Residue, then its C-alpha position, 0 to 999 in steps of 0.5 A: m189346255i195348259i192355258a185353260l188350267r191356268v186361266f180356271l186357277g187364275l180365276g179361282g184366285l181371283l175369287l178367293v182374293y175377292m171374298g178375302l176382300g169382302f171379309l177384310t171391309d165388311p166382316v158382318t156381311s160376308g160372314a153372314n153370307f156364310g152363315l156366322q152371326v159376327e158380334g162385338t169387336h171380338g168377333l169382327t176381329s176374328t172373323r176379318a183377321d181369319f177369313t181375310s188370311f184364309f181367302g187371301v192366302g189361298g187366292a194368292c197361291f192359286l194366283w202365283g202358282a198360275w202365273a209363275r208356274r210354281r208347284d208349291p203355292l198351288i199344293i198349299g191352296a189345294a190343301l186350303m180348299l181340300v182340307p174344309l171339304a173333308s170338314r164339311l163331308l164330316s160335318l155333313s154326316i154328323d150335322g146334316s145338310f142345310e139349304g146351300f151346302v153343295q155349292p161351296m163344297v163344288v167350289e172347294l172340290l174343283l180348286g183343290v183338284f184343279g190346284l193339284i193338277g196344276a202342281r203336277v203339270l205346271p211347274g217350270k224348270a228349275k232355276a240352275 
């Protein structure tokens, strides 16, 4: 079971890193996949920087936590998934739904919950 959890967290981390690299290399297309219209140098720079860092750091936290059995990066990764989930739920109640709104929420929920579970059960022994 622990191996399956680490594999899931690792695959989730790879997915997030992949998405971050998409924003780094092609912010216009990646932004469009998120319903964003990226225009001008300011939009390109902001999209490239903000989304690359969000997905890259989140993915790195899941990869690091799963690989090294570390609690702290898994908590950070889980927070980076659960805060947007809460924001989406708030936006859903204020703005309403749109086609395809469920998929990102499911991914954020799964990664957030499994990140917290991993933080609880994976930590290795403390170093002396």
